[in-house]
N, C-alpha and C positions, 0 to 999 in steps of 0.2 A: 276427283275433280271433274270431269267431264259431266257426271250427273248433277254436279252444283250448279253448272253452268246451263245446261239444260233446262234445268228447273227454274232458274232466274230468267231464261229469258221467255218462258212459258206465262211466268207469272207478270213478265211486263209487257205481254200481250193485254193483261187486264189494267195496267196501270198506264196505257198508251204513252210509253217511252221505250227508247232502243239503248240495248248496252252490250257492249262487246267486250268480252273480258281477253279476248283474243289479240286485242291490238291495243297499244298505247303509244301515241306519238312521243318524241323525246326531244328533236331538234323545233328551233324556232320555225324553220320552213314546214315541218311537218303539221305543228299546230296551226300556220297559218291555212295552210292548204286545207285541213281537216276544217277550220271555221269556215274558210268560204264557202268549201261544199255543203256544210250544213245550211248557212244564210240560203243558198241559192236553192236547196232542195226545202226550205221549211222546216229542216227537222228539228223541232224545238217541242219542249212541253208547252201545252196549252196556257199554262199559267205565264210561263215567261214571255210567251209571244205575246198574248193577249193583257197581261197584267204589268208588265214591264217594258218589253219592247213598243209597243203599239202606244202607251201614253209618249215614250221619250220620241219616237217617229213623229205623232202630230204635234209635239211641244218645240220640235226644232224647224218642222217645216211651217207652222203659222207665227214661230218668231223670226224667219226668215221674211215673210210676207209682212208684218209688223215693222219692220226697219225698213222695207222698200216702201211701205205707206209714209212712215215718219220722215223719211227723205224726199218724199214727192213735192215738188215746189216748181211749178211751172209759171213763170211770172208773177209770183207772188198767190198763185191760184193753189190751195191744198187739195187732196185728192178727196173726193166725195162718191161713195157708191152709188149716190143716186143721178150722178151724172159722168161717171167714169166707168169703164168697162173693168174687169179683172186683169184684164190684158194690158192695161193703161199703165200698169204698177210696173211692167217689163218693158216698156217702150223709152228707148235711149234718148228719143228726142224729148217727152212730154216729161221722164224720170231721169236725168241723165246721171245722178247721185245714186239712186235707188235702184236700180233696173237690174244691177249684178246679183243682188239680194234674191229678186224674183225668180231669176234664171237659174240662181242655185236651189232655191226651194223647189222649182219642178223639176232639175236633173236628179234631186236629192229623194222626192218622190216617186219619181220612174225606178228608181232600183230599190228603194225601202219597201215597196210594195210587193216585190217577188217574193218574199218569203210569207207571206200572208196569202198572197195568190196560191202557192203551192201547197199549204197547209190546210186550207179550205178545199180545195180540189181531191187532195188526198182522202179527206173524210166525208165530203159529199157524194164523191164517185161512188160510194157505197150504196147511196141511196137511190141515183139515178146518173149513172155515168156518161149518156150521151149530154144531158143539158150542163154538167158539169164541166166536159169537155169544151163544148161552145162556151162557156163561162171563163175558163181562163184563158182560152183563144183570146176572145175578147179583152181580158183584161191585160194580157201581153201588148196587144195592138195599142190599149190605154196609154202604156208606159211609152213605148214609142211615140205616141203622141206628145206625152210630156217632154220629152226630149227633145222634138223640135218646138214646141212651145217657147222653150227655154233658150234654143239657139236661132231661133228666127222671129222677131218680134212683130208689133203690129205695124209697121213702117210701111209706107208706099212702097218700098223696093221691095220687101217680104212677106207683103200680104197673101200673095199667092200660094204660099208654102204655110203661113200660119193660120188660113180659114181653114184648110183642112185638116190640119194638125189639130186644131180646135175640135172639130168634129170627130175624129178620131179617138184624142184622149176623153173629153166628154162623153161622147158615143160609146166608148169602151167600157167605161166604168158603170154607164146607166144599164148597157144592153146586159154585161156580166153581173151585174147587181141584180137585175130584175130575173135572169135565169136562177141564181142562187135563191132568190126570195120565192120564187115557184116550188123549186124543191122544200124549202122548208116549209110552204104553206101545205103542200101535199101530205107533208110528214105529218104536219101538226094535227090534221083531221083525223089520221089514223092512231096516234100517237097519245095513250093516255098519260097524261102527266106533263106533259110539252107548257111551256110559258107560251100560253097564248096572246096573253096582253104583250109580248115583247114583237110577237109575229104582228098583231094589229096594229103596233104603231109604226114597225116598220112598212106596212103595208102602206099607211096614211103617208109615210114619207115618201115613198115611191109614187104615189097620186101626185103630191107637190111637184115632185119630179119631173113627171110627166106634163105636168101644167105647165110650168116653167120651161122645160123645152121647147114647148110647142110655141113659147112667146117669145122665146130666143130664136128659135131655127125657123125660116119660111120655107116648109115642107116640098111647096109645089115648086119652088125654083133650087131648094136646098141651099139656101144662103143664109146670111146671118139678119135678122131683123134691123133695121136701122129707124129704131123711134127711141121717142123721148124715155119710154120706162123701160127700154132693152138692158140700160146698166143692172137695175134694180132687179129684175127677171133674172140676170144672169149669176148675181150674187145669191139669189133665193135657189137658184140652182145649185151653186156651188157648195153653199151651207145645207142644203137637204141631201146632197151626197152625201156628204160629211155625217150628218146624223143617221141616215139609212145605214153606212158601214158600220158606226158604233152601235147600231142596235142589233146589226146581225152579228159582230163579234159576241156580244153577250149570249145571244142564242147558241154559242158555237161548243159551250160546256156538254149542252144536251145531246147534241149530234155526237160529240168525240165519244160519251157513252155508247150510244148504241153502235160505233163502230167497232169498238171492242167485243159487242155481244156478236155482231155480225159475224167476225173473224172467228169467234169460238162455234158457230153454229156451223160453218163451213168446213170445220177440222172434226166435227163429229160424225156421225152415221146416222143423223136425223135426214130422213131423205124427204123431200117434200120440194115444192117450186120458192124461187127466190122471194117471192111475195109472202107466201105463207111464212118463211121463215122471218122475213123481217117484221110480219104482225105478231109474230110469237115473241120476239126480240122485244118488240115495245110494248108488250102487256107488261113485263118485268118490272117491279117497284126498282125504286133508287138505291143507293146504297150497297149494304154488302151483298145484296142478292146477286150483283153480278159474280161476285166470288163464290157465293156459294152454288151457282148455277155450273160453274165451270167444274 
């Protein structure tokens, strides 16, 4: 029996998921705790996370924003992305009927992104631990910013908290995403077979993010620009960040495969530098070659 368990665990390194035959939760409390731990550790199969949880999370988030949008009615004036900022949806004075949905959306976003942060970090730290660590730290700062945005709307009473929260949330997502894309770009340069088209589109999305960010933020004074075009640029920034994340998630399966190979290399007597190990692993073809290599 022990040999069977050890064999299954060894195979699971190639299949990129964990199975522990020694423990099965029985009570509701044990199942609940195990699922909470799994969520906050991002311990999911890549297909479950990116093909099921991500579409569900995005659908709930944007559905809440759409509800806030449809309920917006300030003295007969409807919401417009050309004249209203994203935060206006959560303003209880401008949107008394729908601001709660905006707050719920960003509270939900702050929590639901945690397993994605963890999953991406665990995979990309194999390629560049320093940049991956910086990225997950800024991502967690972003989640803290989302919570503050939900609790402190852009009213005169709470603007002193709202503005720093906006910098923390969007800045954390932008900087974290930039670190991750640097890792992917470096990997795409040395890896044969990497889908460089996805990397190219993701790079374009990040260029748009950079342009929009400079239009929204007044860098010398580190304040929000108060111009007629600012709401449009803010929505451009918001949509570009979402597009960048989507493109990035589509690149993750390639990275996940390399992680398994790196683990195999580390477990062999193959004596060489980490850089040469990574280069050798990246030259392997797709599919069954991973199984054959082990």
